[in-house]
LUMTI-62972 format. One line per 8 residues: number of its first residue (from 1); for each residue x, z, y of N, C-alpha, C. Coordinates in nm, 3 decimals, m for minus. Layout:
REM LUMTI-62972
NUM) X/Z/Y/X/Z/Y/X/Z/Y ~ ...
END
This chain:
REM LUMTI-62972
1) 20.312/24.414/m1.239/20.302/24.363/m1.102/20.154/24.358/m1.063 ~ 20.121/24.419/m0.951/19.983/24.421/m0.906/19.950/24.292/m0.832 ~ 19.839/24.232/m0.872/19.796/24.109/m0.807/19.697/24.145/m0.696 ~ 19.713/24.085/m0.576/19.621/24.117/m0.467/19.482/24.067/m0.499 ~ 19.381/24.143/m0.460/19.244/24.102/m0.481/19.198/24.005/m0.374 ~ 19.077/23.951/m0.393/19.020/23.861/m0.293/18.983/23.939/m0.169 ~ 19.004/23.876/m0.055/18.971/23.941/0.072/18.886/23.847/0.157 ~ 18.798/23.900/0.237/18.720/23.813/0.325/18.810/23.748/0.430
9) 18.777/23.626/0.467/18.855/23.554/0.567/18.831/23.616/0.705 ~ 18.937/23.654/0.776/18.918/23.707/0.912/18.848/23.606/1.000 ~ 18.757/23.650/1.086/18.681/23.555/1.169/18.770/23.462/1.252 ~ 18.884/23.512/1.300/18.966/23.427/1.385/19.035/23.314/1.306 ~ 19.033/23.322/1.173/19.089/23.215/1.091/18.983/23.120/1.037 ~ 18.858/23.148/1.065/18.749/23.064/1.016/18.728/22.947/1.112 ~ 18.824/22.856/1.112/18.820/22.741/1.203/18.877/22.619/1.133 ~ 18.848/22.502/1.190/18.900/22.379/1.133/19.050/22.372/1.135
17) 19.113/22.433/1.237/19.259/22.429/1.245/19.321/22.502/1.126 ~ 19.264/22.617/1.087/19.321/22.694/0.977/19.278/22.638/0.842 ~ 19.151/22.599/0.830/19.099/22.557/0.699/19.137/22.413/0.664 ~ 19.149/22.326/0.764/19.170/22.184/0.735/19.291/22.124/0.805 ~ 19.365/22.204/0.879/19.478/22.148/0.953/19.434/22.062/1.070 ~ 19.314/22.090/1.123/19.260/22.009/1.233/19.324/22.054/1.364 ~ 19.446/22.010/1.386/19.520/22.046/1.507/19.630/21.944/1.531 ~ 19.677/21.944/1.653/19.791/21.861/1.692/19.890/21.951/1.763
25) 20.019/21.918/1.755/20.117/22.002/1.822/20.237/21.921/1.864 ~ 20.317/21.980/1.951/20.447/21.926/1.986/20.539/22.043/2.015 ~ 20.668/22.025/1.991/20.767/22.129/2.016/20.865/22.077/2.120 ~ 20.881/22.153/2.227/20.956/22.112/2.345/21.077/22.202/2.361 ~ 21.195/22.144/2.371/21.314/22.224/2.399/21.309/22.273/2.543 ~ 21.351/22.398/2.564/21.361/22.451/2.700/21.503/22.496/2.727 ~ 21.540/22.488/2.854/21.673/22.533/2.900/21.651/22.626/3.018 ~ 21.685/22.753/3.003/21.661/22.854/3.106/21.515/22.855/3.150
33) 21.426/22.836/3.054/21.283/22.842/3.082/21.224/22.713/3.134 ~ 21.303/22.607/3.145/21.252/22.478/3.194/21.232/22.383/3.077 ~ 21.109/22.335/3.055/21.086/22.241/2.945/21.154/22.106/2.972 ~ 21.218/22.051/2.870/21.283/21.922/2.878/21.192/21.815/2.817 ~ 21.194/21.696/2.875/21.108/21.585/2.829/20.960/21.625/2.832 ~ 20.923/21.706/2.930/20.788/21.762/2.937/20.680/21.652/2.942 ~ 20.695/21.555/3.031/20.593/21.450/3.045/20.579/21.370/2.917 ~ 20.690/21.340/2.851/20.684/21.262/2.727/20.613/21.340/2.617
41) 20.638/21.470/2.609/20.570/21.551/2.508/20.421/21.559/2.536 ~ 20.383/21.574/2.662/20.240/21.579/2.695/20.173/21.447/2.660 ~ 20.238/21.335/2.689/20.178/21.205/2.661/20.160/21.185/2.511 ~ 20.260/21.222/2.432/20.247/21.204/2.287/20.138/21.296/2.231 ~ 20.132/21.419/2.280/20.029/21.512/2.234/19.891/21.460/2.272 ~ 19.875/21.409/2.393/19.745/21.357/2.436/19.702/21.240/2.350 ~ 19.795/21.155/2.311/19.761/21.041/2.225/19.711/21.088/2.089 ~ 19.781/21.186/2.031/19.737/21.238/1.902/19.601/21.307/1.915
49) 19.580/21.381/2.024/19.450/21.446/2.044/19.338/21.342/2.052 ~ 19.365/21.229/2.116/19.264/21.124/2.124/19.233/21.068/1.986 ~ 19.336/21.051/1.902/19.315/21.001/1.766/19.232/21.099/1.684 ~ 19.257/21.228/1.701/19.190/21.332/1.621/19.063/21.384/1.688 ~ 19.029/21.334/1.806/18.912/21.381/1.881/18.924/21.530/1.910 ~ 19.039/21.570/1.960/19.064/21.708/1.999/19.086/21.716/2.150 ~ 19.058/21.831/2.212/19.084/21.844/2.355/19.235/21.843/2.383 ~ 19.274/21.761/2.480/19.415/21.753/2.520/19.436/21.834/2.646
57) 19.562/21.866/2.679/19.587/21.931/2.808/19.530/21.846/2.920 ~ 19.450/21.904/3.009/19.384/21.824/3.112/19.481/21.772/3.216 ~ 19.464/21.645/3.253/19.543/21.588/3.361/19.692/21.591/3.332 ~ 19.768/21.634/3.431/19.914/21.645/3.420/19.952/21.789/3.449 ~ 19.927/21.881/3.355/19.945/22.024/3.386/20.091/22.062/3.400 ~ 20.121/22.156/3.488/20.258/22.209/3.493/20.284/22.293/3.369 ~ 20.409/22.311/3.334/20.440/22.397/3.218/20.404/22.542/3.249 ~ 20.381/22.621/3.145/20.356/22.764/3.169/20.480/22.833/3.221
65) 20.461/22.950/3.282/20.575/23.030/3.326/20.641/23.090/3.202 ~ 20.767/23.059/3.182/20.837/23.096/3.059/20.952/23.191/3.089 ~ 20.986/23.273/2.989/21.106/23.355/2.999/21.228/23.263/3.011 ~ 21.323/23.297/3.095/21.440/23.210/3.116/21.542/23.221/3.003 ~ 21.501/23.183/2.883/21.591/23.186/2.768/21.699/23.079/2.785 ~ 21.823/23.106/2.744/21.927/23.003/2.753/21.885/22.874/2.682 ~ 21.834/22.889/2.561/21.775/22.778/2.486/21.645/22.830/2.424 ~ 21.540/22.753/2.436/21.412/22.795/2.380/21.337/22.678/2.319
73) 21.233/22.712/2.247/21.145/22.611/2.187/21.001/22.648/2.222 ~ 20.939/22.563/2.300/20.801/22.580/2.344/20.712/22.495/2.255 ~ 20.616/22.557/2.191/20.523/22.483/2.105/20.386/22.481/2.171 ~ 20.331/22.362/2.186/20.193/22.343/2.232/20.109/22.303/2.112 ~ 19.998/22.374/2.091/19.909/22.347/1.977/19.768/22.323/2.029 ~ 19.715/22.207/2.000/19.579/22.171/2.040/19.485/22.187/1.921 ~ 19.379/22.263/1.939/19.276/22.280/1.837/19.140/22.253/1.899 ~ 19.037/22.262/1.819/18.902/22.246/1.870/18.871/22.351/1.976
81) 18.938/22.466/1.969/18.912/22.577/2.061/18.990/22.567/2.190 ~ 19.089/22.476/2.200/19.167/22.462/2.321/19.314/22.437/2.290 ~ 19.397/22.443/2.394/19.540/22.418/2.380/19.615/22.549/2.406 ~ 19.702/22.586/2.315/19.772/22.714/2.320/19.923/22.691/2.318 ~ 19.998/22.790/2.366/20.143/22.776/2.366/20.212/22.903/2.316 ~ 20.329/22.883/2.258/20.419/22.991/2.223/20.559/22.949/2.264 ~ 20.645/23.048/2.290/20.782/23.019/2.333/20.874/23.117/2.263 ~ 20.977/23.067/2.200/21.071/23.154/2.130/21.213/23.107/2.156
89) 21.306/23.195/2.128/21.448/23.160/2.143/21.487/23.055/2.040 ~ 21.572/22.963/2.080/21.623/22.858/1.992/21.769/22.888/1.963 ~ 21.797/22.929/1.839/21.932/22.967/1.801/21.957/22.921/1.657 ~ 21.990/22.792/1.637/22.007/22.740/1.501/22.137/22.780/1.434 ~ 22.224/22.853/1.504/22.349/22.894/1.443/22.465/22.806/1.485 ~ 22.582/22.825/1.423/22.700/22.746/1.461/22.678/22.596/1.440 ~ 22.735/22.519/1.527/22.724/22.374/1.514/22.799/22.326/1.390 ~ 22.734/22.245/1.304/22.803/22.192/1.187/22.899/22.081/1.228
97) 23.023/22.118/1.258/23.118/22.026/1.319/23.139/21.901/1.236 ~ 23.133/21.913/1.104/23.157/21.797/1.018/23.033/21.716/0.987 ~ 22.923/21.744/1.057/22.798/21.673/1.027/22.718/21.744/0.919 ~ 22.607/21.685/0.882/22.514/21.749/0.788/22.482/21.656/0.672 ~ 22.430/21.718/0.566/22.382/21.642/0.450/22.231/21.622/0.463 ~ 22.186/21.504/0.423/22.044/21.470/0.419/22.010/21.429/0.277 ~ 21.894/21.473/0.229/21.851/21.443/0.092/21.722/21.361/0.095 ~ 21.719/21.253/0.020/21.598/21.172/0.006/21.506/21.241/m0.093
105) 21.390/21.287/m0.047/21.301/21.368/m0.129/21.189/21.285/m0.192 ~ 21.110/21.350/m0.275/20.994/21.285/m0.337/20.870/21.294/m0.249 ~ 20.878/21.364/m0.135/20.761/21.382/m0.049/20.727/21.252/0.022 ~ 20.597/21.230/0.041/20.548/21.112/0.111/20.464/21.153/0.230 ~ 20.471/21.073/0.336/20.391/21.100/0.455/20.245/21.059/0.431 ~ 20.157/21.115/0.513/20.016/21.079/0.509/19.999/20.937/0.563 ~ 19.925/20.848/0.496/19.920/20.708/0.539/19.857/20.687/0.676 ~ 19.765/20.775/0.719/19.703/20.759/0.850/19.767/20.846/0.958
113) 19.836/20.951/0.920/19.880/21.050/1.017/20.032/21.055/1.037 ~ 20.105/20.963/0.977/20.251/20.972/0.980/20.308/20.960/1.120 ~ 20.236/20.897/1.212/20.288/20.880/1.348/20.244/20.991/1.442 ~ 20.192/21.101/1.385/20.140/21.210/1.467/20.189/21.344/1.412 ~ 20.207/21.442/1.506/20.238/21.579/1.465/20.105/21.654/1.456 ~ 20.062/21.682/1.335/19.933/21.747/1.315/19.950/21.870/1.226 ~ 19.841/21.947/1.216/19.841/22.062/1.128/19.844/22.024/0.981 ~ 19.828/21.896/0.950/19.841/21.846/0.812/19.991/21.827/0.786
121) 20.062/21.938/0.771/20.208/21.938/0.776/20.275/21.965/0.641 ~ 20.195/21.980/0.537/20.252/22.020/0.408/20.358/21.924/0.356 ~ 20.342/21.791/0.364/20.448/21.704/0.312/20.585/21.732/0.373 ~ 20.589/21.767/0.502/20.716/21.792/0.569/20.776/21.925/0.523 ~ 20.690/22.024/0.501/20.739/22.150/0.446/20.795/22.131/0.306 ~ 20.726/22.052/0.224/20.775/22.026/0.088/20.907/21.952/0.091 ~ 20.922/21.859/0.183/21.049/21.787/0.196/21.161/21.882/0.233 ~ 21.132/21.975/0.325/21.233/22.072/0.364/21.275/22.162/0.250
129) 21.177/22.204/0.169/21.209/22.291/0.056/21.291/22.217/m0.049 ~ 21.255/22.091/m0.075/21.332/22.014/m0.173/21.475/21.993/m0.123 ~ 21.489/21.965/0.006/21.622/21.947/0.063/21.704/22.075/0.052 ~ 21.641/22.189/0.079/21.713/22.317/0.069/21.762/22.341/m0.073 ~ 21.678/22.308/m0.171/21.721/22.325/m0.311/21.839/22.235/m0.344 ~ 21.847/22.121/m0.276/21.959/22.029/m0.299/22.080/22.063/m0.213 ~ 22.070/22.170/m0.135/22.181/22.209/m0.049/22.197/22.123/0.074 ~ 22.089/22.060/0.117/22.094/21.968/0.230/22.031/22.030/0.355
137) 22.072/21.982/0.470/22.021/22.027/0.598/21.881/21.974/0.625 ~ 21.853/21.853/0.580/21.728/21.785/0.610/21.681/21.705/0.489 ~ 21.549/21.689/0.477/21.492/21.604/0.373/21.418/21.488/0.435 ~ 21.441/21.368/0.383/21.371/21.249/0.432/21.251/21.220/0.344 ~ 21.144/21.174/0.408/21.020/21.139/0.340/21.004/20.987/0.339 ~ 20.928/20.939/0.242/20.899/20.797/0.232/20.749/20.773/0.247 ~ 20.711/20.644/0.252/20.570/20.609/0.244/20.539/20.562/0.103 ~ 20.415/20.521/0.080/20.374/20.482/m0.056/20.446/20.357/m0.104
145) 20.502/20.277/m0.012/20.574/20.156/m0.049/20.722/20.182/m0.076 ~ 20.765/20.308/m0.069/20.904/20.339/m0.097/20.997/20.311/0.019 ~ 20.948/20.323/0.141/21.031/20.303/0.259/21.059/20.437/0.327 ~ 21.181/20.456/0.373/21.216/20.577/0.447/21.137/20.577/0.578 ~ 21.073/20.689/0.608/20.984/20.694/0.724/21.025/20.803/0.823 ~ 21.052/20.925/0.773/21.068/21.037/0.865/21.149/21.146/0.798 ~ 21.180/21.249/0.878/21.244/21.368/0.827/21.149/21.485/0.829 ~ 21.183/21.588/0.753/21.098/21.705/0.746/21.085/21.777/0.879
153) 21.192/21.775/0.960/21.188/21.842/1.091/21.261/21.764/1.199 ~ 21.316/21.648/1.164/21.387/21.565/1.261/21.352/21.419/1.238 ~ 21.394/21.334/1.332/21.371/21.190/1.321/21.501/21.121/1.279 ~ 21.495/21.032/1.180/21.618/20.964/1.136/21.655/20.847/1.227 ~ 21.785/20.827/1.241/21.841/20.710/1.309/21.953/20.658/1.223 ~ 21.952/20.527/1.195/22.047/20.467/1.104/22.128/20.358/1.174 ~ 22.247/20.335/1.121/22.325/20.217/1.159/22.341/20.132/1.033 ~ 22.294/20.008/1.039/22.302/19.916/0.926/22.359/19.784/0.978
161) 22.469/19.740/0.919/22.534/19.615/0.960/22.562/19.613/1.110 ~ 22.605/19.728/1.163/22.640/19.735/1.304/22.523/19.748/1.399 ~ 22.400/19.755/1.348/22.281/19.761/1.431/22.214/19.898/1.419 ~ 22.180/19.959/1.532/22.103/20.082/1.529/21.959/20.051/1.486 ~ 21.910/20.129/1.389/21.779/20.103/1.330/21.697/20.231/1.329 ~ 21.575/20.223/1.382/21.477/20.329/1.370/21.382/20.291/1.257 ~ 21.376/20.370/1.149/21.282/20.338/1.041/21.138/20.338/1.093 ~ 21.065/20.231/1.064/20.927/20.219/1.113/20.833/20.308/1.033
169) 20.726/20.352/1.099/20.618/20.420/1.029/20.610/20.568/1.049 ~ 20.711/20.630/1.111/20.711/20.774/1.128/20.677/20.816/1.271 ~ 20.694/20.945/1.297/20.667/21.000/1.428/20.758/20.937/1.533 ~ 20.705/20.899/1.649/20.791/20.851/1.758/20.873/20.968/1.815 ~ 20.992/20.988/1.764/21.073/21.103/1.802/21.119/21.093/1.947 ~ 21.097/21.198/2.025/21.129/21.194/2.168/21.276/21.222/2.195 ~ 21.338/21.311/2.118/21.482/21.331/2.133/21.557/21.204/2.095 ~ 21.515/21.142/1.988/21.577/21.015/1.945/21.560/20.908/2.053
177) 21.439/20.899/2.109/21.415/20.800/2.214/21.503/20.825/2.336 ~ 21.522/20.954/2.373/21.608/20.986/2.486/21.752/20.945/2.458 ~ 21.799/20.965/2.335/21.934/20.927/2.297/21.952/20.775/2.299 ~ 21.848/20.701/2.262/21.857/20.556/2.251/21.828/20.483/2.381 ~ 21.790/20.554/2.485/21.754/20.488/2.611/21.868/20.399/2.659 ~ 21.838/20.271/2.679/21.937/20.175/2.726/22.023/20.115/2.617 ~ 22.003/20.153/2.492/22.083/20.099/2.381/22.001/19.995/2.305 ~ 22.064/19.890/2.254/21.991/19.796/2.168/21.958/19.860/2.034
185) 21.834/19.850/1.993/21.789/19.914/1.869/21.676/19.832/1.808 ~ 21.668/19.832/1.677/21.558/19.771/1.604/21.471/19.880/1.543 ~ 21.340/19.863/1.551/21.249/19.946/1.473/21.191/19.858/1.365 ~ 21.219/19.890/1.241/21.175/19.805/1.130/21.167/19.887/1.002 ~ 21.093/19.836/0.901/21.087/19.906/0.773/21.226/19.913/0.708 ~ 21.254/20.028/0.646/21.380/20.047/0.575/21.348/20.097/0.435 ~ 21.371/20.015/0.335/21.345/20.058/0.198/21.451/20.157/0.153 ~ 21.416/20.240/0.055/21.517/20.333/0.003/21.633/20.257/m0.059
193) 21.607/20.136/m0.109/21.715/20.056/m0.167/21.816/20.010/m0.065 ~ 21.780/20.017/0.065/21.873/19.976/0.170/21.965/20.090/0.213 ~ 21.940/20.213/0.170/22.018/20.326/0.216/22.167/20.317/0.180 ~ 22.204/20.265/0.060/22.348/20.254/0.032/22.422/20.162/0.129 ~ 22.349/20.081/0.206/22.411/19.995/0.307/22.423/20.058/0.444 ~ 22.380/20.182/0.458/22.391/20.252/0.586/22.538/20.285/0.613 ~ 22.583/20.259/0.735/22.723/20.287/0.770/22.739/20.414/0.854 ~ 22.637/20.452/0.929/22.633/20.580/0.999/22.487/20.623/1.010
201) 22.466/20.753/1.034/22.329/20.803/1.048/22.329/20.931/1.130 ~ 22.216/20.958/1.191/22.196/21.079/1.269/22.055/21.133/1.243 ~ 22.037/21.262/1.265/21.903/21.320/1.268/21.883/21.378/1.408 ~ 21.762/21.361/1.463/21.736/21.391/1.603/21.609/21.475/1.616 ~ 21.614/21.582/1.694/21.496/21.663/1.713/21.517/21.768/1.820 ~ 21.406/21.820/1.874/21.413/21.921/1.980/21.492/22.043/1.937 ~ 21.482/22.080/1.810/21.547/22.202/1.764/21.697/22.191/1.744 ~ 21.749/22.068/1.729/21.892/22.052/1.696/21.965/21.953/1.784
209) 21.895/21.871/1.860/21.958/21.765/1.936/21.983/21.643/1.849 ~ 22.097/21.577/1.868/22.135/21.459/1.789/22.255/21.497/1.703 ~ 22.236/21.496/1.572/22.334/21.551/1.478/22.380/21.440/1.383 ~ 22.511/21.419/1.368/22.558/21.316/1.275/22.541/21.358/1.129 ~ 22.516/21.259/1.045/22.499/21.280/0.901/22.630/21.245/0.831 ~ 22.678/21.337/0.749/22.802/21.311/0.674/22.776/21.265/0.532 ~ 22.653/21.288/0.482/22.622/21.247/0.346/22.472/21.229/0.329 ~ 22.433/21.122/0.262/22.295/21.102/0.218/22.296/21.113/0.066
217) 22.207/21.194/0.013/22.200/21.208/m0.133/22.060/21.175/m0.181 ~ 22.051/21.132/m0.306/21.924/21.104/m0.372/21.946/21.125/m0.521 ~ 21.840/21.109/m0.597/21.852/21.125/m0.741/21.951/21.023/m0.797 ~ 22.066/21.069/m0.844/22.161/20.981/m0.910/22.269/20.920/m0.823 ~ 22.266/20.944/m0.691/22.372/20.887/m0.609/22.393/20.967/m0.480 ~ 22.511/20.949/m0.422/22.547/21.010/m0.294/22.623/20.907/m0.212 ~ 22.604/20.913/m0.081/22.673/20.821/0.009/22.741/20.903/0.118 ~ 22.874/20.898/0.123/22.948/20.963/0.229/22.955/20.876/0.353
225) 22.945/20.938/0.470/22.943/20.864/0.596/23.040/20.928/0.696 ~ 23.095/20.848/0.787/23.173/20.907/0.896/23.079/20.980/0.991 ~ 23.113/21.101/1.030/23.026/21.183/1.114/23.097/21.210/1.246 ~ 23.048/21.150/1.352/23.104/21.171/1.485/22.992/21.215/1.578 ~ 23.013/21.328/1.644/22.911/21.380/1.735/22.904/21.292/1.860 ~ 22.786/21.271/1.914/22.775/21.193/2.038/22.851/21.261/2.151 ~ 22.919/21.181/2.232/22.993/21.235/2.345/22.903/21.256/2.465 ~ 22.818/21.358/2.460/22.723/21.383/2.567/22.715/21.532/2.597
233) 22.684/21.564/2.722/22.655/21.702/2.760/22.509/21.716/2.802 ~ 22.429/21.615/2.775/22.287/21.618/2.812/22.219/21.733/2.738 ~ 22.155/21.828/2.807/22.092/21.941/2.738/21.978/21.901/2.646 ~ 21.926/21.780/2.661/21.822/21.733/2.570/21.880/21.695/2.434 ~ 22.011/21.666/2.429/22.069/21.602/2.311/22.173/21.687/2.237 ~ 22.230/21.789/2.302/22.337/21.865/2.239/22.280/21.967/2.140 ~ 22.367/22.013/2.050/22.334/22.126/1.965/22.310/22.248/2.055 ~ 22.204/22.325/2.034/22.167/22.430/2.131/22.270/22.539/2.152
241) 22.364/22.557/2.064/22.466/22.659/2.085/22.569/22.618/2.187 ~ 22.568/22.487/2.222/22.664/22.440/2.320/22.617/22.471/2.461 ~ 22.710/22.473/2.553/22.677/22.492/2.694/22.717/22.366/2.771 ~ 22.618/22.282/2.807/22.652/22.159/2.877/22.685/22.180/3.024 ~ 22.686/22.307/3.069/22.723/22.333/3.205/22.607/22.324/3.302
END
C-alpha cells in the first residue's frame, strides 16, 4: 500500500478556520428555497460570532437567492474572512415510522463552547461515529460531570415524570424551541443515571425535524420507549420527506 507523501498546505486553507476551527455556523432548513426560522438562526449565529470575536452577518440581511428545492439545508459559516453560504438538497430518506435509536456515547462537549455551533466540531463527529457503530441513529454527548448535554447532530428532548425536560448545557436548538413554543418545559441538568427514568424522548434538528426515540442504549443497558410522531404539518418540524401541503 502506497502511503501519500507530505504536501504543502494550499494557500486557501492556511487560515484560522481550517487550522484551528475558528468559525461559527448554523444550518437552516429551507422549503422551496425559503429559509425557515431565518431570524432565529441569524440571532444565534450573531451571538456565537460575538463570543468568538468573528464578523457576523451585518444588520438584518435578507436570505440569499436560493434554488427552489422542495427541501433544502442552507449553511451559513462565519470565519475571520467573512460569512459564506452553501445550499444543498435535504433528503434524509424514508421516515423511520417506528422512531429511532439513540446511543449514549463516550464523547464529551467542550466546556466553553457547548452552547455554540463552531468549527470545533470533532466531539460531535466522534459521537456520530460511535452511534453508527452501535447501530443507532444519533449519539448523545455528556459534559465532564456526567450529564447528558447534546446530540451529535440533533437536540435532545426528554419526558421525565410527565414533565418535558431540555437537558441544560448544550446548544439552544431552534427546531426544538419551535416545537416547544407554548408548552410547559424545564431546562435543567440531567445526569446519565436519570436516563432509565425517561418515559419518552425526541431528537430535534433542522435536518430531520422532531423525531421520536424508540430506544436509548448505553454500555450495559437499553431502554425501550413508546414512539409517537408529533401530530403536526409544520414544515419546520416534520420529517423532510413529508409534504405538509
